[in-house]
C-alpha positions as CSV (number, residue, x, y, z in Angstrom):
1,M,152.0,123.7,149.7
2,I,148.3,123.4,150.8
3,K,146.2,126.3,150.5
4,T,143.8,127.5,153.4
5,T,140.7,126.9,151.3
6,E,141.7,123.3,150.8
7,I,142.2,122.8,154.5
8,N,138.9,124.4,155.3
9,R,137.3,122.1,152.8
10,A,138.9,119.1,153.9
11,E,138.1,120.0,157.6
12,T,134.6,121.0,157.1
13,G,133.3,119.0,154.3
14,D,131.8,122.2,153.0
15,M,131.7,122.7,149.2
16,F,132.9,126.2,147.8
17,P,130.7,128.0,145.5
18,D,132.9,127.1,142.6
19,D,132.2,123.4,143.2
20,R,128.5,124.1,143.6
21,I,128.5,125.8,140.1
22,E,130.3,122.9,138.7
23,Q,127.9,120.4,140.0
24,A,125.0,122.5,138.9
25,L,126.5,122.8,135.3
26,R,127.0,118.9,135.3
27,R,123.5,118.5,136.5
28,L,122.4,121.0,133.6
29,D,124.4,119.3,131.0
30,S,122.7,115.8,132.0
31,A,119.3,117.4,131.9
32,A,120.1,118.9,128.4
33,A,121.4,115.7,127.0
34,L,118.1,113.9,128.4
35,L,116.0,116.6,127.0
36,E,117.7,116.3,123.4
37,Q,117.2,112.3,123.6
38,R,113.5,112.6,124.4
39,I,113.1,115.4,121.8
40,A,114.9,113.1,119.0
41,R,112.7,110.1,120.0
42,R,109.5,112.2,120.0
43,V,110.6,113.6,116.4
44,A,111.3,110.1,115.2
45,E,107.9,108.9,116.5
46,A,106.1,111.8,115.0
47,A,107.8,111.3,111.6
48,G,106.9,107.6,111.8
49,E,103.2,108.5,112.5
50,A,103.3,111.0,109.6
51,G,104.7,108.3,107.4
52,G,102.0,105.9,108.5
53,I,99.4,108.5,107.7
54,M,100.8,109.1,104.3
55,D,101.0,105.5,103.5
56,V,97.3,104.9,104.5
57,D,96.4,107.9,102.4
58,R,98.4,106.7,99.4
59,A,96.9,103.2,99.7
60,R,93.3,104.8,99.8
61,L,94.3,106.9,96.7
62,A,95.6,103.8,94.9
63,A,92.4,101.9,95.7
64,E,90.3,104.6,94.5
65,L,92.4,104.9,91.1
66,D,92.1,101.2,90.7
67,A,88.3,101.4,91.2
68,A,88.2,104.4,88.7
69,R,90.1,102.4,86.1
70,S,87.9,99.4,86.5
71,R,84.7,101.7,85.9
72,E,86.4,103.2,82.9
73,L,87.1,99.6,81.3
74,A,83.5,98.8,82.0
75,L,82.2,101.9,80.5
76,E,84.4,101.4,77.4
77,A,83.1,97.8,77.1
78,A,79.6,99.0,77.5
79,G,80.1,101.8,74.7
80,A,81.5,99.1,72.3
81,E,78.4,97.1,72.9
82,A,76.1,99.8,72.4
83,S,78.1,100.8,69.2
84,A,78.1,97.4,67.9
85,A,74.3,97.1,68.6
86,L,73.5,100.5,66.8
87,A,75.5,99.3,63.9
88,A,73.6,96.1,63.7
89,A,70.2,98.0,63.9
90,I,71.4,100.4,61.2
91,A,72.4,97.5,59.0
92,A,69.0,95.8,59.6
93,L,67.0,99.1,58.8
94,R,69.2,99.5,55.4
95,Q,68.4,96.1,54.4
96,R,64.6,96.5,55.0
97,L,64.5,99.8,53.3
98,D,66.5,98.1,50.3
99,T,64.0,95.3,50.4
100,A,61.0,97.6,50.6
101,G,62.2,99.7,47.7
102,E,62.5,96.7,45.4
103,V,58.8,95.7,46.0
């Protein structure tokens, strides 16, 4: 048996409020899905940018650490040279003092 509302719909081509609500819900679902995709893409892009920034910062810090280690090695070498020079000077002074004491 055909309902009156189905006949009216078939004859007039008009949509009933229920159909409009269903279509609106489908459009809303589609819009929400699209929004979720865009948000996920933006979150992924932001995470990538943040990772890139952290990589740059990490690389800069590593370069600064390498430079500091190089300076440390250079200072250690200079300190060793100065110590050796002082030891040689002390030895030379002692030798002269010993020689002067014998005269």
